[in-house]
KELUMVO-537814 format. One line per 10 residues: number of its first residue (from 1); their letters; for each residue x, y, z of N, C-alpha, C. Coordinates in nm, 3 decimals, always signed. Last residue first. Layout:
N
NUM	a	X/Y/Z/X/Y/Z/X/Y/Z; ...
// end
This chain:
232
232	pldfflvesa	-4.346/+7.110/+12.915/-4.232/+7.133/+12.866/-4.172/+7.292/+12.910; -4.519/+7.000/+13.227/-4.505/+7.082/+13.096/-4.375/+7.090/+13.074; -4.757/+6.833/+13.386/-4.625/+6.820/+13.379/-4.593/+6.893/+13.224; -4.990/+6.940/+13.612/-4.969/+6.926/+13.489/-4.810/+6.939/+13.479; -5.252/+6.812/+13.831/-5.092/+6.862/+13.819/-5.075/+6.838/+13.672; -5.527/+6.890/+14.030/-5.488/+6.839/+13.894/-5.332/+6.874/+13.895; -5.706/+6.773/+14.304/-5.586/+6.828/+14.244/-5.567/+6.772/+14.104; -5.914/+6.783/+14.580/-5.888/+6.692/+14.433/-5.819/+6.811/+14.371; -5.962/+6.691/+14.942/-5.905/+6.780/+14.813/-5.917/+6.691/+14.685; -6.026/+6.723/+15.280/-6.061/+6.653/+15.150/-6.028/+6.739/+15.017
222	aaaeiklrae	-5.754/+6.942/+15.396/-5.878/+6.901/+15.411/-5.897/+6.793/+15.269; -5.478/+6.953/+15.360/-5.526/+6.994/+15.477/-5.675/+6.963/+15.517; -5.261/+6.743/+15.221/-5.398/+6.761/+15.214/-5.444/+6.833/+15.357; -4.965/+6.825/+15.044/-5.017/+6.764/+15.164/-5.156/+6.832/+15.194; -4.747/+6.741/+14.810/-4.877/+6.798/+14.837/-4.940/+6.729/+14.941; -4.457/+6.813/+14.677/-4.508/+6.747/+14.792/-4.632/+6.827/+14.787; -4.229/+6.782/+14.390/-4.368/+6.851/+14.436/-4.420/+6.767/+14.532; -3.881/+6.826/+14.337/-4.009/+6.737/+14.396/-4.109/+6.837/+14.405; -3.722/+6.997/+14.249/-3.676/+6.877/+14.214/-3.804/+6.783/+14.258; -3.781/+7.300/+14.075/-3.802/+7.238/+14.190/-3.764/+7.085/+14.129
212	dmiaagdgas	-3.790/+7.482/+13.847/-3.662/+7.454/+13.918/-3.691/+7.404/+14.064; -4.126/+7.588/+13.916/-4.030/+7.592/+13.813/-3.885/+7.571/+13.913; -4.480/+7.613/+13.869/-4.362/+7.536/+13.962/-4.231/+7.521/+13.861; -4.751/+7.811/+13.963/-4.645/+7.774/+13.859/-4.530/+7.715/+13.924; -5.074/+7.727/+14.055/-4.945/+7.749/+14.098/-4.845/+7.703/+13.978; -5.407/+7.805/+14.169/-5.340/+7.756/+14.084/-5.170/+7.799/+14.105; -5.718/+7.805/+14.334/-5.565/+7.843/+14.346/-5.511/+7.769/+14.236; -5.962/+7.668/+14.360/-5.945/+7.778/+14.257/-5.803/+7.812/+14.248; -5.920/+7.590/+14.706/-6.003/+7.565/+14.579/-5.994/+7.682/+14.486; -5.591/+7.697/+14.818/-5.726/+7.659/+14.837/-5.819/+7.634/+14.698
202	mrngnalveg	-5.276/+7.643/+14.987/-5.345/+7.670/+14.845/-5.503/+7.615/+14.861; -4.962/+7.727/+15.114/-5.092/+7.698/+15.125/-5.173/+7.749/+15.018; -4.638/+7.574/+15.054/-4.730/+7.702/+15.024/-4.880/+7.645/+15.025; -4.506/+7.345/+15.098/-4.514/+7.435/+15.214/-4.594/+7.550/+15.199; -4.545/+7.210/+14.852/-4.413/+7.243/+14.903/-4.394/+7.347/+14.995; -4.863/+7.296/+14.913/-4.774/+7.244/+14.801/-4.646/+7.301/+14.831; -5.134/+7.209/+15.100/-4.979/+7.265/+15.128/-4.905/+7.213/+14.998; -5.473/+7.240/+15.043/-5.344/+7.164/+15.039/-5.233/+7.273/+15.081; -5.821/+7.205/+15.012/-5.692/+7.279/+15.073/-5.574/+7.206/+15.080; -6.099/+7.183/+14.782/-6.027/+7.162/+14.916/-5.930/+7.263/+14.972
192	ravqlwgrrg	-6.080/+7.153/+14.450/-6.137/+7.159/+14.573/-6.070/+7.119/+14.696; -5.868/+7.186/+14.251/-6.009/+7.200/+14.203/-6.099/+7.228/+14.318; -5.554/+7.332/+14.239/-5.665/+7.286/+14.313/-5.807/+7.288/+14.282; -5.323/+7.273/+14.003/-5.438/+7.340/+14.028/-5.542/+7.262/+14.099; -4.999/+7.329/+13.914/-5.063/+7.273/+13.986/-5.185/+7.349/+14.012; -4.751/+7.280/+13.678/-4.864/+7.378/+13.710/-4.956/+7.279/+13.798; -4.397/+7.278/+13.591/-4.539/+7.221/+13.637/-4.642/+7.316/+13.655; -4.120/+7.216/+13.351/-4.225/+7.308/+13.442/-4.357/+7.224/+13.492; -3.818/+7.078/+13.311/-3.950/+7.085/+13.282/-4.020/+7.173/+13.377; -3.547/+7.107/+13.402/-3.567/+7.165/+13.285/-3.721/+7.157/+13.244
182	ailphevteg	-3.567/+6.767/+13.560/-3.499/+6.903/+13.542/-3.529/+6.936/+13.401; -3.877/+6.669/+13.657/-3.761/+6.631/+13.601/-3.693/+6.770/+13.545; -4.004/+6.595/+13.972/-3.993/+6.689/+13.858/-3.867/+6.674/+13.778; -4.196/+6.361/+14.154/-4.073/+6.405/+14.100/-4.095/+6.517/+13.981; -4.441/+6.395/+14.385/-4.426/+6.378/+14.256/-4.281/+6.426/+14.204; -4.604/+6.281/+14.681/-4.507/+6.337/+14.619/-4.494/+6.291/+14.476; -4.884/+6.330/+14.886/-4.833/+6.275/+14.774/-4.726/+6.347/+14.741; -5.048/+6.272/+15.204/-4.949/+6.337/+15.140/-4.908/+6.263/+15.024; -5.346/+6.350/+15.407/-5.271/+6.250/+15.317/-5.162/+6.341/+15.245; -5.506/+6.490/+15.575/-5.393/+6.452/+15.627/-5.303/+6.351/+15.524
172	aallgaymra	-5.825/+6.433/+15.407/-5.738/+6.508/+15.492/-5.643/+6.441/+15.565; -5.741/+6.246/+15.077/-5.827/+6.258/+15.215/-5.738/+6.356/+15.314; -5.727/+6.334/+14.747/-5.659/+6.319/+14.896/-5.774/+6.334/+15.006; -5.717/+6.251/+14.434/-5.802/+6.255/+14.540/-5.715/+6.249/+14.671; -5.564/+6.373/+14.115/-5.532/+6.314/+14.250/-5.668/+6.338/+14.342; -5.445/+6.353/+13.792/-5.553/+6.382/+13.878/-5.547/+6.328/+14.011; -5.229/+6.478/+13.560/-5.254/+6.395/+13.662/-5.348/+6.433/+13.751; -5.111/+6.529/+13.217/-5.184/+6.568/+13.324/-5.219/+6.450/+13.439; -4.830/+6.625/+13.008/-4.919/+6.545/+13.110/-5.006/+6.583/+13.212; -4.695/+6.693/+12.699/-4.743/+6.744/+12.841/-4.843/+6.630/+12.882
162	dqhitisgea	-4.627/+6.742/+12.437/-4.531/+6.679/+12.525/-4.582/+6.734/+12.661; -4.918/+6.685/+12.233/-4.825/+6.779/+12.291/-4.732/+6.699/+12.394; -5.179/+6.572/+12.157/-5.082/+6.593/+12.082/-4.993/+6.727/+12.116; -5.266/+6.331/+12.390/-5.265/+6.458/+12.363/-5.161/+6.485/+12.259; -5.466/+6.054/+12.489/-5.368/+6.094/+12.439/-5.377/+6.234/+12.398; -5.553/+5.913/+12.831/-5.595/+5.956/+12.696/-5.483/+6.035/+12.633; -5.394/+5.636/+12.974/-5.433/+5.769/+12.980/-5.482/+5.796/+12.829; -5.272/+5.394/+13.027/-5.398/+5.383/+12.982/-5.460/+5.518/+12.976; -4.991/+5.423/+13.051/-5.073/+5.382/+13.179/-5.243/+5.375/+13.152; -4.969/+5.644/+12.789/-4.907/+5.559/+12.898/-4.990/+5.544/+13.015
152	adpsvvlrlr	-5.032/+5.776/+12.550/-5.140/+5.701/+12.605/-5.077/+5.601/+12.728; -4.849/+5.979/+12.471/-4.826/+5.841/+12.436/-4.933/+5.731/+12.505; -4.872/+6.219/+12.612/-4.862/+6.215/+12.436/-4.893/+6.065/+12.400; -5.163/+6.214/+12.835/-5.018/+6.188/+12.806/-5.001/+6.215/+12.659; -5.363/+6.214/+13.124/-5.357/+6.272/+12.997/-5.216/+6.258/+12.960; -5.371/+6.094/+13.360/-5.488/+6.074/+13.290/-5.495/+6.136/+13.150; -5.201/+5.925/+13.617/-5.183/+6.005/+13.494/-5.307/+5.964/+13.392; -5.266/+6.017/+13.959/-5.325/+5.916/+13.847/-5.301/+5.980/+13.709; -5.146/+6.071/+14.256/-5.152/+6.127/+14.135/-5.168/+6.030/+14.025; -5.320/+5.930/+14.548/-5.209/+5.965/+14.429/-5.222/+6.013/+14.319
142	sqreappfnr	-5.548/+5.905/+14.669/-5.410/+5.894/+14.775/-5.297/+5.894/+14.652; -5.756/+5.799/+14.414/-5.718/+5.815/+14.565/-5.588/+5.809/+14.595; -5.748/+5.721/+14.153/-5.711/+5.868/+14.182/-5.689/+5.872/+14.326; -5.901/+5.487/+14.123/-5.755/+5.501/+14.074/-5.696/+5.631/+14.107; -6.125/+5.525/+14.282/-6.014/+5.421/+14.337/-5.872/+5.441/+14.257; -6.268/+5.695/+14.103/-6.222/+5.748/+14.218/-6.095/+5.652/+14.272; -6.200/+5.602/+13.764/-6.266/+5.581/+13.884/-6.208/+5.661/+13.999; -6.160/+5.767/+13.474/-6.098/+5.721/+13.568/-6.151/+5.721/+13.694; -6.305/+5.712/+13.150/-6.336/+5.740/+13.286/-6.241/+5.661/+13.372; -6.246/+5.873/+12.840/-6.235/+5.778/+12.920/-6.260/+5.820/+13.070
132	qeyepmlgsr	-6.236/+5.985/+12.499/-6.296/+6.011/+12.630/-6.267/+5.880/+12.702; -6.167/+6.195/+12.207/-6.121/+6.055/+12.311/-6.200/+6.092/+12.430; -6.133/+6.301/+11.871/-6.225/+6.304/+12.003/-6.177/+6.179/+12.093; -5.998/+6.526/+11.636/-6.023/+6.401/+11.712/-6.087/+6.418/+11.840; -5.931/+6.673/+11.313/-5.989/+6.683/+11.434/-6.013/+6.532/+11.496; -5.568/+6.685/+11.198/-5.726/+6.627/+11.193/-5.784/+6.624/+11.302; -5.371/+6.959/+11.240/-5.397/+6.810/+11.280/-5.559/+6.806/+11.226; -5.265/+7.209/+11.199/-5.321/+7.134/+11.081/-5.364/+6.996/+11.117; -4.964/+7.247/+11.406/-5.102/+7.292/+11.350/-5.152/+7.208/+11.248; -4.820/+7.090/+11.691/-4.819/+7.130/+11.540/-4.955/+7.172/+11.488
122	dpllwiqllh	-4.866/+7.044/+11.935/-4.724/+7.052/+11.897/-4.703/+7.082/+11.752; -5.118/+7.253/+12.073/-5.077/+7.153/+12.032/-4.932/+7.147/+11.950; -5.185/+7.428/+12.386/-5.135/+7.433/+12.250/-5.091/+7.296/+12.189; -5.451/+7.324/+12.584/-5.325/+7.342/+12.564/-5.296/+7.362/+12.412; -5.735/+7.425/+12.794/-5.668/+7.430/+12.682/-5.528/+7.438/+12.662; -5.985/+7.296/+12.987/-5.847/+7.323/+12.996/-5.812/+7.316/+12.832; -6.246/+7.364/+13.205/-6.227/+7.333/+13.077/-6.055/+7.387/+13.048; -6.401/+7.185/+13.475/-6.286/+7.276/+13.434/-6.261/+7.231/+13.289; -6.740/+7.218/+13.610/-6.613/+7.148/+13.541/-6.499/+7.276/+13.505; -7.060/+7.156/+13.735/-6.921/+7.215/+13.766/-6.811/+7.144/+13.692
112	vqedaspnfe	-7.390/+7.188/+13.661/-7.273/+7.114/+13.646/-7.145/+7.216/+13.666; -7.676/+7.192/+13.892/-7.591/+7.276/+13.816/-7.484/+7.152/+13.795; -7.990/+7.003/+13.868/-7.856/+7.011/+13.919/-7.753/+7.084/+13.815; -8.247/+6.993/+13.739/-8.254/+7.072/+13.866/-8.100/+7.068/+13.904; -8.247/+6.885/+13.475/-8.342/+6.995/+13.509/-8.330/+7.076/+13.654; -7.936/+6.843/+13.318/-8.013/+6.824/+13.408/-8.125/+6.929/+13.431; -7.781/+6.868/+13.081/-7.904/+6.823/+13.053/-7.991/+6.815/+13.181; -7.580/+7.125/+12.980/-7.635/+7.064/+13.100/-7.769/+7.027/+13.077; -7.386/+7.114/+12.709/-7.491/+7.156/+12.743/-7.517/+7.075/+12.888; -7.171/+7.241/+12.442/-7.163/+7.154/+12.575/-7.291/+7.217/+12.657
102	shrigtgasm	-7.080/+7.169/+12.094/-7.171/+7.215/+12.190/-7.153/+7.157/+12.309; -6.877/+7.226/+11.825/-6.915/+7.157/+11.947/-7.008/+7.244/+12.034; -6.667/+7.193/+11.519/-6.775/+7.291/+11.611/-6.827/+7.210/+11.708; -6.320/+7.232/+11.422/-6.424/+7.154/+11.471/-6.541/+7.246/+11.526; -6.026/+7.233/+11.238/-6.153/+7.280/+11.266/-6.274/+7.215/+11.295; -5.779/+7.109/+11.238/-5.811/+7.214/+11.127/-5.951/+7.279/+11.133; -5.777/+7.088/+11.574/-5.701/+7.058/+11.450/-5.739/+7.174/+11.345; -5.879/+6.983/+11.816/-5.957/+7.099/+11.732/-5.901/+7.101/+11.584; -5.917/+6.732/+11.992/-5.822/+6.818/+11.901/-5.899/+6.868/+11.827; -6.043/+6.685/+12.324/-6.092/+6.696/+12.176/-5.980/+6.786/+12.110
92	rqadgpviis	-6.095/+6.456/+12.572/-6.003/+6.533/+12.494/-6.045/+6.537/+12.344; -6.198/+6.413/+12.891/-6.239/+6.416/+12.748/-6.143/+6.518/+12.672; -6.224/+6.194/+13.154/-6.126/+6.276/+13.099/-6.164/+6.302/+12.941; -6.430/+6.170/+13.416/-6.397/+6.139/+13.298/-6.316/+6.217/+13.231; -6.482/+6.208/+13.667/-6.385/+6.093/+13.652/-6.373/+6.079/+13.518; -6.823/+6.308/+13.635/-6.686/+6.318/+13.722/-6.625/+6.194/+13.693; -6.915/+6.262/+13.286/-6.954/+6.282/+13.431/-6.805/+6.292/+13.495; -7.045/+6.352/+12.972/-6.924/+6.358/+13.057/-6.959/+6.366/+13.199; -7.198/+6.189/+12.710/-7.231/+6.253/+12.842/-7.095/+6.230/+12.936; -7.178/+6.243/+12.364/-7.149/+6.194/+12.485/-7.176/+6.268/+12.603
82	gngisdrhel	-7.124/+6.232/+12.049/-7.227/+6.274/+12.122/-7.193/+6.189/+12.247; -6.955/+6.300/+11.720/-6.964/+6.263/+11.831/-7.048/+6.313/+11.953; -6.927/+6.399/+11.458/-7.019/+6.306/+11.486/-7.030/+6.231/+11.636; -6.798/+6.619/+11.410/-6.740/+6.498/+11.354/-6.810/+6.379/+11.407; -6.918/+6.835/+11.553/-6.929/+6.822/+11.413/-6.888/+6.713/+11.332; -7.066/+6.722/+11.862/-6.950/+6.790/+11.782/-6.970/+6.762/+11.634; -7.178/+6.752/+12.196/-7.200/+6.710/+12.067/-7.099/+6.776/+11.982; -7.204/+6.633/+12.532/-7.121/+6.705/+12.432/-7.173/+6.665/+12.297; -7.347/+6.720/+12.857/-7.364/+6.662/+12.721/-7.303/+6.742/+12.626; -7.219/+6.682/+13.174/-7.233/+6.765/+13.076/-7.247/+6.699/+12.938
72	agslvwtiie	-7.323/+6.667/+13.535/-7.305/+6.596/+13.407/-7.309/+6.694/+13.286; -7.189/+6.707/+13.873/-7.289/+6.706/+13.764/-7.264/+6.635/+13.652; -6.848/+6.776/+13.918/-6.992/+6.753/+13.976/-7.098/+6.788/+13.869; -6.647/+6.807/+13.763/-6.624/+6.784/+13.896/-6.743/+6.759/+13.972; -6.515/+6.725/+13.452/-6.614/+6.748/+13.519/-6.594/+6.695/+13.692; -6.271/+6.840/+13.233/-6.278/+6.759/+13.342/-6.397/+6.813/+13.430; -6.178/+6.869/+12.900/-6.288/+6.860/+12.973/-6.288/+6.774/+13.097; -5.928/+6.971/+12.681/-5.963/+6.881/+12.787/-6.078/+6.947/+12.879; -5.819/+7.041/+12.372/-5.914/+7.096/+12.467/-5.951/+6.978/+12.564; -5.563/+7.179/+12.184/-5.600/+7.047/+12.251/-5.692/+7.094/+12.365
62	mnqhphtpfg	-5.618/+7.375/+11.880/-5.608/+7.368/+12.026/-5.632/+7.221/+12.082; -5.686/+7.430/+11.612/-5.565/+7.423/+11.656/-5.545/+7.434/+11.792; -5.995/+7.593/+11.648/-5.909/+7.562/+11.567/-5.776/+7.527/+11.633; -6.368/+7.576/+11.700/-6.222/+7.601/+11.756/-6.127/+7.531/+11.655; -6.708/+7.726/+11.706/-6.582/+7.650/+11.664/-6.465/+7.669/+11.719; -6.993/+7.617/+11.873/-6.913/+7.741/+11.845/-6.803/+7.643/+11.791; -7.336/+7.574/+11.983/-7.242/+7.546/+11.897/-7.148/+7.644/+11.869; -7.364/+7.711/+12.308/-7.410/+7.660/+12.202/-7.318/+7.635/+12.111; -7.317/+7.587/+12.657/-7.260/+7.675/+12.541/-7.298/+7.611/+12.411; -7.650/+7.605/+12.868/-7.482/+7.557/+12.835/-7.443/+7.634/+12.715
52	arpkvvddni	-7.898/+7.445/+13.057/-7.822/+7.561/+12.985/-7.682/+7.524/+12.942; -8.010/+7.310/+13.231/-8.101/+7.319/+13.112/-8.037/+7.448/+13.040; -7.881/+7.440/+13.535/-7.961/+7.351/+13.471/-8.015/+7.400/+13.330; -7.582/+7.631/+13.496/-7.691/+7.593/+13.540/-7.776/+7.509/+13.472; -7.231/+7.569/+13.540/-7.357/+7.604/+13.437/-7.468/+7.557/+13.489; -6.937/+7.689/+13.609/-7.073/+7.652/+13.683/-7.162/+7.677/+13.589; -6.582/+7.668/+13.532/-6.723/+7.687/+13.502/-6.825/+7.633/+13.583; -6.280/+7.774/+13.511/-6.373/+7.690/+13.622/-6.511/+7.748/+13.598; -6.041/+7.704/+13.260/-6.174/+7.783/+13.293/-6.256/+7.698/+13.394; -5.743/+7.756/+13.166/-5.809/+7.688/+13.261/-5.922/+7.771/+13.313
42	vrlvsfgmaa	-5.528/+7.771/+12.872/-5.668/+7.814/+12.934/-5.687/+7.703/+13.048; -5.277/+7.689/+12.809/-5.313/+7.845/+12.764/-5.437/+7.877/+12.844; -4.969/+7.551/+12.844/-5.107/+7.565/+12.893/-5.167/+7.692/+12.880; -4.710/+7.553/+12.756/-4.801/+7.526/+12.649/-4.947/+7.534/+12.729; -4.630/+7.798/+12.989/-4.546/+7.696/+12.919/-4.657/+7.688/+12.791; -4.917/+7.951/+13.054/-4.806/+7.901/+13.125/-4.736/+7.783/+13.045; -5.102/+8.243/+12.986/-5.078/+8.101/+12.995/-4.958/+8.061/+13.070; -5.123/+8.515/+13.040/-5.148/+8.468/+12.904/-5.137/+8.325/+12.895; -5.099/+8.728/+13.238/-5.164/+8.593/+13.263/-5.209/+8.542/+13.124; -5.012/+8.982/+13.203/-4.929/+8.909/+13.278/-4.984/+8.754/+13.298
32	pdyyegfsft	-5.223/+9.082/+13.061/-5.092/+9.057/+12.970/-4.991/+8.974/+13.065; -5.527/+8.980/+13.073/-5.438/+9.045/+13.163/-5.288/+8.983/+13.095; -5.863/+8.998/+12.966/-5.750/+9.019/+12.915/-5.647/+9.071/+13.042; -6.179/+8.886/+12.909/-6.088/+8.893/+13.023/-5.941/+8.889/+12.954; -6.327/+8.828/+12.688/-6.328/+8.974/+12.733/-6.219/+8.983/+12.843; -6.144/+8.517/+12.662/-6.271/+8.602/+12.601/-6.235/+8.743/+12.631; -5.903/+8.520/+12.874/-5.988/+8.443/+12.796/-6.108/+8.542/+12.781; -5.603/+8.463/+13.050/-5.680/+8.568/+12.987/-5.766/+8.487/+12.881; -5.641/+8.215/+13.330/-5.564/+8.307/+13.225/-5.651/+8.376/+13.147; -5.826/+8.141/+13.500/-5.694/+8.147/+13.538/-5.616/+8.244/+13.453
22	hrsdlwdlrt	-6.139/+8.262/+13.523/-6.050/+8.229/+13.423/-5.920/+8.251/+13.483; -6.466/+8.141/+13.586/-6.346/+8.192/+13.659/-6.207/+8.157/+13.553; -6.815/+8.181/+13.524/-6.672/+8.113/+13.490/-6.572/+8.207/+13.544; -7.129/+8.096/+13.547/-7.043/+8.158/+13.623/-6.916/+8.108/+13.601; -7.418/+8.117/+13.362/-7.279/+8.078/+13.367/-7.201/+8.147/+13.458; -7.692/+8.216/+13.308/-7.656/+8.082/+13.328/-7.518/+8.022/+13.341; -7.639/+8.497/+13.305/-7.767/+8.432/+13.398/-7.743/+8.284/+13.404; -7.293/+8.540/+13.370/-7.412/+8.547/+13.283/-7.530/+8.484/+13.354; -6.963/+8.626/+13.414/-7.090/+8.618/+13.478/-7.207/+8.649/+13.380; -6.631/+8.564/+13.414/-6.750/+8.595/+13.336/-6.864/+8.530/+13.380
12	agrdnakrtl	-6.340/+8.681/+13.527/-6.473/+8.641/+13.580/-6.554/+8.666/+13.442; -5.989/+8.634/+13.634/-6.090/+8.670/+13.565/-6.233/+8.622/+13.590; -5.841/+8.576/+13.974/-5.874/+8.522/+13.832/-5.960/+8.624/+13.762; -5.789/+8.617/+14.229/-5.725/+8.698/+14.123/-5.744/+8.674/+13.980; -5.902/+8.444/+14.371/-5.969/+8.582/+14.362/-5.900/+8.660/+14.273; -5.720/+8.220/+14.365/-5.856/+8.209/+14.284/-5.905/+8.343/+14.279; -5.373/+8.327/+14.277/-5.489/+8.299/+14.376/-5.606/+8.297/+14.309; -5.112/+8.155/+14.171/-5.226/+8.237/+14.134/-5.336/+8.210/+14.187; -4.778/+8.113/+14.303/-4.924/+8.111/+14.321/-5.009/+8.208/+14.245; -4.498/+7.990/+14.225/-4.556/+8.119/+14.210/-4.720/+8.074/+14.197
2	lm	-4.224/+7.834/+14.361/-4.370/+7.824/+14.307/-4.431/+7.948/+14.308; -3.890/+7.692/+14.272/-3.993/+7.809/+14.301/-4.133/+7.792/+14.248
// end
């Protein structure tokens, strides 16, 4: 079974510097029917204007993944990390017992487009951690490349949860398939482009919960970028 969450059904936060779309309830957007899926709690699709960003703010007991689609994002946090996140970078911040951070678009003329993803950790009270690694387009083209896992498999970054995130780039007409383990669930997020997921048409911003399927088949109707989450 595949249940689609259409892009136009998402919540929205619009500020003079931010256009954010919320797949699940977040901030002032509340939908009791969209509180997350399995351990996946937040997928925010954010566009931040030049020379603007999220001021320093706190988090606790959450695994936070940032995936930049275009532009660049400057990160600073209270445990001493500072970096620039660019397309292909998977950044993981384990908030644990508490962390403060800011995210800023340093460009004077280019907006930054990113996905901010939160997953529940497998336990509370972890020490805060930070990790970042780039996965070049060649590693993601025509396949689903593992980029986040609980055990650093295949050079992925680690997460404190039995969940995995895959990233794929597909040219128009390409098809990839991924087996689904019985008893586990999946979430497919179309970052851009248009695909058929087990025959269901999905466009940029659409997401889909996947349950009781033996295999996920993704056919690209146009050049597309997708994220797939393997979840307990």
